[in-house]
Structure formats: structure tokens, C-alpha cells
MMTF fields as JSON, N, C-alpha, C and O atoms, coordinates in Angstrom:
{
  "mmtfVersion": "1.0.0",
  "mmtfProducer": "UNKNOWN",
  "numBonds": 327,
  "numAtoms": 328,
  "numGroups": 82,
  "numChains": 1,
  "numModels": 1,
  "chainsPerModel": [1],
  "groupsPerChain": [82],
  "chainIdList": ["A"],
  "bondAtomList": [4, 2, 8, 6, 12, 10, 16, 14, 20, 18, 24, 22, 28, 26, 32, 30, 36, 34, 40, 38, 44, 42, 48, 46, 52, 50, 56, 54, 60, 58, 64, 62, 68, 66, 72, 70, 76, 74, 80, 78, 84, 82, 88, 86, 92, 90, 96, 94, 100, 98, 104, 102, 108, 106, 112, 110, 116, 114, 120, 118, 124, 122, 128, 126, 132, 130, 136, 134, 140, 138, 144, 142, 148, 146, 152, 150, 156, 154, 160, 158, 164, 162, 168, 166, 172, 170, 176, 174, 180, 178, 184, 182, 188, 186, 192, 190, 196, 194, 200, 198, 204, 202, 208, 206, 212, 210, 216, 214, 220, 218, 224, 222, 228, 226, 232, 230, 236, 234, 240, 238, 244, 242, 248, 246, 252, 250, 256, 254, 260, 258, 264, 262, 268, 266, 272, 270, 276, 274, 280, 278, 284, 282, 288, 286, 292, 290, 296, 294, 300, 298, 304, 302, 308, 306, 312, 310, 316, 314, 320, 318, 324, 322],
  "bondOrderList": [1, 1, 1, 1, 1, 1, 1, 1, 1, 1, 1, 1, 1, 1, 1, 1, 1, 1, 1, 1, 1, 1, 1, 1, 1, 1, 1, 1, 1, 1, 1, 1, 1, 1, 1, 1, 1, 1, 1, 1, 1, 1, 1, 1, 1, 1, 1, 1, 1, 1, 1, 1, 1, 1, 1, 1, 1, 1, 1, 1, 1, 1, 1, 1, 1, 1, 1, 1, 1, 1, 1, 1, 1, 1, 1, 1, 1, 1, 1, 1, 1],
  "groupList": [{"groupName": "MET", "atomNameList": ["N", "CA", "C", "O"], "elementList": ["N", "C", "C", "O"], "formalChargeList": [0, 0, 0, 0], "bondAtomList": [1, 0, 2, 1, 3, 2], "bondOrderList": [1, 1, 2], "singleLetterCode": "M", "chemCompType": "L-PEPTIDE LINKING"}, {"groupName": "ASP", "atomNameList": ["N", "CA", "C", "O"], "elementList": ["N", "C", "C", "O"], "formalChargeList": [0, 0, 0, 0], "bondAtomList": [1, 0, 2, 1, 3, 2], "bondOrderList": [1, 1, 2], "singleLetterCode": "D", "chemCompType": "L-PEPTIDE LINKING"}, {"groupName": "GLN", "atomNameList": ["N", "CA", "C", "O"], "elementList": ["N", "C", "C", "O"], "formalChargeList": [0, 0, 0, 0], "bondAtomList": [1, 0, 2, 1, 3, 2], "bondOrderList": [1, 1, 2], "singleLetterCode": "Q", "chemCompType": "L-PEPTIDE LINKING"}, {"groupName": "ARG", "atomNameList": ["N", "CA", "C", "O"], "elementList": ["N", "C", "C", "O"], "formalChargeList": [0, 0, 0, 0], "bondAtomList": [1, 0, 2, 1, 3, 2], "bondOrderList": [1, 1, 2], "singleLetterCode": "R", "chemCompType": "L-PEPTIDE LINKING"}, {"groupName": "ALA", "atomNameList": ["N", "CA", "C", "O"], "elementList": ["N", "C", "C", "O"], "formalChargeList": [0, 0, 0, 0], "bondAtomList": [1, 0, 2, 1, 3, 2], "bondOrderList": [1, 1, 2], "singleLetterCode": "A", "chemCompType": "L-PEPTIDE LINKING"}, {"groupName": "LEU", "atomNameList": ["N", "CA", "C", "O"], "elementList": ["N", "C", "C", "O"], "formalChargeList": [0, 0, 0, 0], "bondAtomList": [1, 0, 2, 1, 3, 2], "bondOrderList": [1, 1, 2], "singleLetterCode": "L", "chemCompType": "L-PEPTIDE LINKING"}, {"groupName": "THR", "atomNameList": ["N", "CA", "C", "O"], "elementList": ["N", "C", "C", "O"], "formalChargeList": [0, 0, 0, 0], "bondAtomList": [1, 0, 2, 1, 3, 2], "bondOrderList": [1, 1, 2], "singleLetterCode": "T", "chemCompType": "L-PEPTIDE LINKING"}, {"groupName": "VAL", "atomNameList": ["N", "CA", "C", "O"], "elementList": ["N", "C", "C", "O"], "formalChargeList": [0, 0, 0, 0], "bondAtomList": [1, 0, 2, 1, 3, 2], "bondOrderList": [1, 1, 2], "singleLetterCode": "V", "chemCompType": "L-PEPTIDE LINKING"}, {"groupName": "PRO", "atomNameList": ["N", "CA", "C", "O"], "elementList": ["N", "C", "C", "O"], "formalChargeList": [0, 0, 0, 0], "bondAtomList": [1, 0, 2, 1, 3, 2], "bondOrderList": [1, 1, 2], "singleLetterCode": "P", "chemCompType": "L-PEPTIDE LINKING"}, {"groupName": "GLY", "atomNameList": ["N", "CA", "C", "O"], "elementList": ["N", "C", "C", "O"], "formalChargeList": [0, 0, 0, 0], "bondAtomList": [1, 0, 2, 1, 3, 2], "bondOrderList": [1, 1, 2], "singleLetterCode": "G", "chemCompType": "PEPTIDE LINKING"}, {"groupName": "SER", "atomNameList": ["N", "CA", "C", "O"], "elementList": ["N", "C", "C", "O"], "formalChargeList": [0, 0, 0, 0], "bondAtomList": [1, 0, 2, 1, 3, 2], "bondOrderList": [1, 1, 2], "singleLetterCode": "S", "chemCompType": "L-PEPTIDE LINKING"}, {"groupName": "ASN", "atomNameList": ["N", "CA", "C", "O"], "elementList": ["N", "C", "C", "O"], "formalChargeList": [0, 0, 0, 0], "bondAtomList": [1, 0, 2, 1, 3, 2], "bondOrderList": [1, 1, 2], "singleLetterCode": "N", "chemCompType": "L-PEPTIDE LINKING"}, {"groupName": "PHE", "atomNameList": ["N", "CA", "C", "O"], "elementList": ["N", "C", "C", "O"], "formalChargeList": [0, 0, 0, 0], "bondAtomList": [1, 0, 2, 1, 3, 2], "bondOrderList": [1, 1, 2], "singleLetterCode": "F", "chemCompType": "L-PEPTIDE LINKING"}, {"groupName": "TYR", "atomNameList": ["N", "CA", "C", "O"], "elementList": ["N", "C", "C", "O"], "formalChargeList": [0, 0, 0, 0], "bondAtomList": [1, 0, 2, 1, 3, 2], "bondOrderList": [1, 1, 2], "singleLetterCode": "Y", "chemCompType": "L-PEPTIDE LINKING"}, {"groupName": "ILE", "atomNameList": ["N", "CA", "C", "O"], "elementList": ["N", "C", "C", "O"], "formalChargeList": [0, 0, 0, 0], "bondAtomList": [1, 0, 2, 1, 3, 2], "bondOrderList": [1, 1, 2], "singleLetterCode": "I", "chemCompType": "L-PEPTIDE LINKING"}, {"groupName": "LYS", "atomNameList": ["N", "CA", "C", "O"], "elementList": ["N", "C", "C", "O"], "formalChargeList": [0, 0, 0, 0], "bondAtomList": [1, 0, 2, 1, 3, 2], "bondOrderList": [1, 1, 2], "singleLetterCode": "K", "chemCompType": "L-PEPTIDE LINKING"}, {"groupName": "GLU", "atomNameList": ["N", "CA", "C", "O"], "elementList": ["N", "C", "C", "O"], "formalChargeList": [0, 0, 0, 0], "bondAtomList": [1, 0, 2, 1, 3, 2], "bondOrderList": [1, 1, 2], "singleLetterCode": "E", "chemCompType": "L-PEPTIDE LINKING"}],
  "groupTypeList": [0, 1, 2, 3, 2, 1, 4, 5, 6, 7, 8, 4, 4, 4, 7, 9, 10, 1, 9, 1, 9, 11, 12, 7, 13, 6, 14, 6, 1, 11, 3, 14, 6, 3, 5, 4, 7, 15, 6, 9, 5, 4, 1, 11, 9, 3, 14, 16, 7, 6, 16, 9, 5, 10, 16, 4, 6, 8, 7, 7, 4, 6, 7, 15, 9, 7, 8, 8, 8, 3, 6, 4, 7, 2, 8, 10, 14, 7, 10, 16, 15, 6],
  "groupIdList": [1, 2, 3, 4, 5, 6, 7, 8, 9, 10, 11, 12, 13, 14, 15, 16, 17, 18, 19, 20, 21, 22, 23, 24, 25, 26, 27, 28, 29, 30, 31, 32, 33, 34, 35, 36, 37, 38, 39, 40, 41, 42, 43, 44, 45, 46, 47, 48, 49, 50, 51, 52, 53, 54, 55, 56, 57, 58, 59, 60, 61, 62, 63, 64, 65, 66, 67, 68, 69, 70, 71, 72, 73, 74, 75, 76, 77, 78, 79, 80, 81, 82],
  "secStructList": [7, 7, 7, 7, 6, 6, 7, 7, 3, 3, 3, 4, 4, 4, 7, 7, 7, 7, 6, 6, 7, 7, 7, 7, 7, 7, 3, 3, 6, 6, 3, 3, 7, 7, 7, 7, 7, 3, 3, 7, 7, 7, 1, 6, 6, 3, 3, 3, 3, 3, 3, 1, 7, 7, 1, 1, 1, 7, 7, 7, 1, 7, 1, 6, 6, 7, 7, 1, 1, 3, 3, 3, 7, 7, 7, 7, 7, 7, 7, 7, 7, 7],
  "xCoordList": [-161.8, -161.707, -160.63, -160.562, -160.228, -159.47, -160.12, -161.163, -159.958, -160.366, -159.519, -158.288, -160.511, -159.563, -159.816, -161.022, -159.084, -159.68, -160.204, -159.712, -161.549, -161.374, -162.511, -163.11, -162.631, -163.43, -165.026, -165.882, -165.16, -166.531, -167.458, -167.869, -167.969, -168.936, -170.424, -170.83, -171.506, -173.163, -173.854, -173.119, -174.749, -175.367, -175.458, -175.709, -175.324, -175.038, -176.247, -176.166, -177.221, -178.43, -179.025, -179.7, -178.42, -178.08, -177.467, -177.879, -176.131, -175.81, -176.045, -176.078, -176.321, -177.155, -175.868, -174.944, -176.149, -174.688, -175.741, -176.711, -175.193, -175.288, -174.438, -173.326, -174.6, -173.796, -172.62, -171.545, -173.286, -172.675, -171.369, -170.415, -171.593, -170.894, -171.951, -173.136, -171.05, -172.115, -172.474, -171.916, -173.529, -174.139, -174.515, -174.256, -175.346, -175.986, -177.25, -177.21, -178.211, -179.282, -179.209, -179.435, -178.923, -179.321, -179.779, -180.188, -180.043, -181.144, -180.466, -179.787, -180.611, -180.275, -181.683, -182.603, -181.659, -182.849, -184.186, -184.983, -184.214, -185.349, -186.122, -187.325, -185.031, -184.883, -183.968, -182.771, -184.777, -184.11, -182.424, -182.428, -181.594, -180.075, -179.168, -178.058, -179.087, -178.182, -176.722, -176.317, -176.179, -174.817, -173.538, -173.502, -172.65, -171.52, -170.404, -169.477, -170.534, -169.602, -168.437, -168.813, -167.334, -166.609, -166.683, -167.208, -166.379, -166.461, -165.4, -164.677, -164.963, -164.073, -164.347, -164.557, -164.335, -164.831, -165.547, -166.252, -165.97, -167.965, -167.647, -166.593, -168.512, -168.385, -169.533, -169.451, -170.229, -171.557, -172.519, -173.334, -172.48, -174.008, -173.703, -174.61, -172.54, -171.621, -171.067, -171.035, -170.658, -169.859, -169.143, -169.763, -167.413, -167.305, -167.111, -167.054, -167.037, -166.926, -165.712, -165.242, -165.209, -163.639, -163.842, -162.871, -164.678, -164.501, -166.46, -167.378, -166.542, -167.473, -168.341, -169.283, -168.047, -169.177, -168.765, -167.709, -168.885, -168.364, -169.331, -170.257, -168.654, -169.572, -170.474, -171.416, -170.373, -171.811, -172.967, -173.825, -172.992, -174.102, -174.904, -174.431, -176.242, -176.992, -177.154, -176.872, -177.684, -177.75, -179.022, -179.705, -179.519, -181.24, -180.845, -179.961, -181.318, -181.134, -180.93, -180.121, -181.808, -181.781, -181.871, -182.703, -181.355, -181.565, -183.001, -183.431, -183.757, -185.109, -186.515, -186.867, -187.079, -187.947, -187.957, -188.958, -186.827, -186.309, -187.526, -188.092, -187.884, -188.626, -187.864, -187.07, -187.531, -186.591, -186.087, -186.752, -184.776, -184.069, -184.487, -185.082, -184.236, -185.366, -186.318, -186.535, -187.484, -188.132, -188.243, -187.751, -189.335, -188.985, -189.896, -190.926, -189.099, -189.005, -189.365, -188.956, -190.047, -189.932, -188.902, -189.401, -187.348, -186.877, -186.79, -186.932, -186.641, -186.706, -185.638, -185.284, -184.409, -183.504, -182.45, -181.885, -182.122, -181.808, -180.042, -179.267, -180.032, -177.919, -177.6, -178.236, -176.976, -176.256, -174.646, -173.837, -174.422, -172.756, -172.249, -173.078, -171.219, -170.941, -168.794, -168.313],
  "yCoordList": [-79.78, -79.579, -80.404, -81.579, -79.566, -80.32, -81.366, -81.353, -82.682, -83.776, -84.255, -84.286, -84.726, -85.545, -86.622, -86.828, -87.594, -89.342, -89.349, -88.756, -90.243, -90.492, -89.359, -89.577, -87.984, -87.026, -87.143, -87.786, -86.811, -86.928, -86.092, -85.233, -85.922, -85.227, -85.498, -86.621, -84.141, -84.474, -83.484, -82.697, -83.577, -82.547, -81.258, -80.652, -80.609, -79.323, -78.373, -77.612, -79.055, -78.739, -78.923, -78.19, -80.186, -80.523, -79.437, -79.238, -78.369, -76.769, -75.865, -75.137, -75.365, -73.612, -73.217, -73.864, -72.049, -70.679, -69.481, -69.084, -69.067, -67.872, -67.29, -67.453, -66.197, -65.342, -65.639, -65.051, -67.148, -68.44, -68.905, -69.329, -68.68, -69.835, -71.476, -71.807, -71.874, -73.254, -74.135, -74.659, -74.513, -75.794, -76.649, -76.057, -78.542, -79.006, -78.986, -78.395, -79.796, -80.567, -81.917, -82.476, -82.37, -83.849, -84.386, -83.64, -85.792, -86.131, -86.853, -87.774, -86.413, -86.958, -87.505, -86.717, -88.426, -88.718, -88.343, -87.451, -88.861, -87.962, -87.096, -87.055, -86.137, -84.681, -83.745, -83.767, -83.191, -82.169, -81.041, -80.271, -81.363, -81.079, -80.113, -80.646, -78.98, -77.964, -78.295, -78.229, -78.662, -79.095, -78.273, -78.333, -77.56, -77.011, -77.698, -78.283, -77.601, -77.656, -76.829, -75.967, -77.114, -76.342, -76.907, -78.021, -76.55, -77.267, -77.054, -76.172, -77.476, -76.941, -77.013, -75.97, -78.11, -78.417, -78.561, -79.496, -77.825, -77.979, -78.542, -78.191, -79.28, -79.461, -80.888, -81.765, -80.727, -81.629, -81.667, -82.587, -80.924, -80.824, -81.541, -81.759, -81.745, -82.025, -80.758, -79.598, -81.151, -79.979, -80.796, -81.563, -80.881, -81.477, -81.093, -79.883, -81.703, -81.256, -81.617, -82.72, -80.298, -80.44, -80.864, -81.512, -80.663, -80.795, -80.59, -80.12, -81.151, -81.155, -81.994, -81.937, -83.197, -84.335, -84.894, -84.556, -86.859, -88.082, -88.48, -87.873, -89.658, -90.38, -91.25, -91.548, -91.776, -91.981, -91.461, -92.171, -89.961, -88.8, -88.745, -88.611, -88.871, -88.766, -87.58, -86.748, -87.077, -85.802, -85.469, -86.239, -84.305, -84.488, -83.794, -82.938, -84.07, -84.085, -82.236, -81.726, -81.708, -80.015, -79.126, -79.625, -78.035, -77.407, -76.446, -75.928, -76.244, -75.607, -76.269, -77.322, -75.68, -76.433, -77.387, -77.881, -77.45, -77.93, -77.393, -76.31, -78.544, -77.347, -77.237, -78.176, -76.16, -75.293, -76.633, -77.664, -76.561, -77.539, -77.578, -76.721, -79.188, -80.301, -80.442, -81.643, -79.417, -80.378, -81.849, -82.366, -82.585, -84.14, -84.349, -83.757, -85.641, -85.909, -87.619, -88.361, -88.167, -89.704, -89.651, -89.312, -89.95, -89.494, -90.805, -91.803, -91.01, -91.582, -91.875, -91.135, -93.045, -93.493, -93.723, -94.816, -92.956, -93.224, -92.913, -91.957, -94.306, -94.645, -93.845, -94.135, -93.161, -92.713, -92.717, -91.94, -93.382, -94.478, -92.884, -92.297, -92.627, -91.909, -92.171, -91.496],
  "zCoordList": [9.824, 10.958, 12.794, 13.157, 13.229, 14.416, 14.648, 13.993, 15.546, 16.362, 17.174, 17.172, 18.057, 19.738, 19.564, 19.436, 19.486, 20.075, 21.322, 22.283, 21.338, 22.725, 23.474, 24.526, 22.543, 23.283, 23.905, 23.297, 24.512, 25.633, 24.833, 25.612, 23.714, 23.289, 23.165, 22.867, 23.466, 23.69, 22.337, 21.741, 22.108, 21.309, 21.182, 22.224, 20.17, 20.219, 21.532, 22.497, 20.741, 21.706, 23.48, 24.203, 23.667, 24.968, 25.705, 26.848, 25.021, 25.726, 25.883, 24.891, 27.014, 27.036, 27.832, 28.326, 27.764, 28.247, 28.555, 27.91, 29.757, 30.387, 30.862, 30.362, 32.233, 32.631, 33.403, 33.523, 34.111, 34.62, 34.196, 34.849, 32.595, 31.692, 30.886, 30.852, 30.539, 29.973, 30.489, 31.453, 29.943, 31.992, 30.774, 29.727, 30.507, 30.403, 31.763, 32.842, 31.232, 32.419, 32.192, 31.119, 33.11, 33.96, 34.706, 35.596, 34.935, 35.893, 36.478, 36.025, 37.844, 39.35, 40.597, 40.812, 41.063, 41.479, 40.685, 40.972, 40.071, 39.178, 38.889, 38.629, 38.98, 39.3, 38.038, 37.749, 37.644, 36.842, 37.719, 38.68, 37.057, 37.528, 37.123, 37.139, 36.776, 36.065, 36.802, 37.962, 35.605, 36.02, 34.654, 33.425, 35.716, 34.645, 33.872, 34.432, 32.657, 31.97, 30.977, 30.183, 31.091, 29.946, 28.668, 28.661, 27.774, 26.326, 25.397, 25.86, 24.257, 23.43, 21.797, 21.177, 21.233, 20.044, 19.555, 19.932, 18.379, 18.238, 16.439, 15.909, 15.771, 14.079, 14.418, 15.278, 13.699, 13.182, 14.341, 14.413, 15.052, 15.635, 17.374, 18.176, 17.577, 18.416, 19.357, 18.945, 20.616, 21.162, 21.861, 22.598, 21.833, 23.204, 24.825, 25.044, 25.62, 27.035, 27.571, 27.851, 27.683, 28.112, 29.91, 30.302, 30.776, 31.953, 32.582, 31.91, 34.075, 34.26, 34.352, 35.142, 33.261, 32.844, 32.749, 32.214, 33.128, 33.225, 31.611, 31.073, 31.256, 30.289, 30.755, 30.02, 31.948, 32.441, 33.084, 33.609, 33.035, 33.483, 32.217, 31.088, 32.547, 31.696, 31.38, 32.243, 29.986, 29.345, 29.061, 28.385, 29.523, 28.832, 27.376, 27.351, 26.545, 24.679, 24.239, 23.465, 24.926, 24.502, 25.749, 26.508, 26.246, 27.11, 27.025, 28.056, 25.595, 25.561, 25.748, 25.217, 26.379, 26.963, 28.481, 28.999, 28.884, 30.29, 31.338, 31.188, 32.645, 33.531, 34.29, 34.239, 35.442, 36.374, 36.879, 36.782, 37.468, 38.838, 39.542, 40.195, 39.747, 41.099, 40.447, 40.283, 39.664, 38.826, 38.325, 37.322, 39.687, 38.79, 37.75, 37.429, 37.133, 36.034, 35.837, 36.73, 34.791, 34.682, 33.552, 32.478, 33.522, 32.323, 31.471, 32.179, 30.459, 29.004, 28.68, 27.762, 29.114, 28.738, 27.347, 27.399, 26.225, 25.385, 24.936, 24.92, 24.625, 24.513, 23.315, 22.301, 23.262, 21.907, 21.499, 22.007, 20.834, 20.693, 19.505, 18.808, 19.556, 18.679, 18.1, 17.189]
}
């Protein structure tokens, strides 16, 4: 597979897709927020995010079972190094 050095990637389960495009859920002010992203290469359960996300933005690990946007949550932050 092609590889890009220093690419920002997230778990494949963290990326959703619908009629509006690809997205991830983040936590902003302890509330669920939907964030539109553009994706690139995918491999080994990870997807490259080419636009819409910074390395400093926390991402919810999976889109399955996430409460609706603006729902208040108490996040548990886990740092992932890849």
C-alpha cells in the first residue's frame, strides 16, 4: 500500500459517512460535535484524514452508538500514538 509520512490517521471505526460526506465526532466543551472531514488512504484499520481535523482535536473512537450532536458527555481521554 502507498504510505505518506506524517499523515494524520484515525481508527476506521471513528469515520462515518452519509449523504453529506465523511465525518468524525469530537468533544467540544463536553458536548458531542460532528466534524466534516476529507479522507485519503486506508489500511490496517486506519484512515488518513486529509482535511478538517488537526492533530490536537480529540476524536470519538467509533461513530456507532454515539449520542446525537450537542449531547453533554463526560469524556475519557485516551492518547494514541501511531
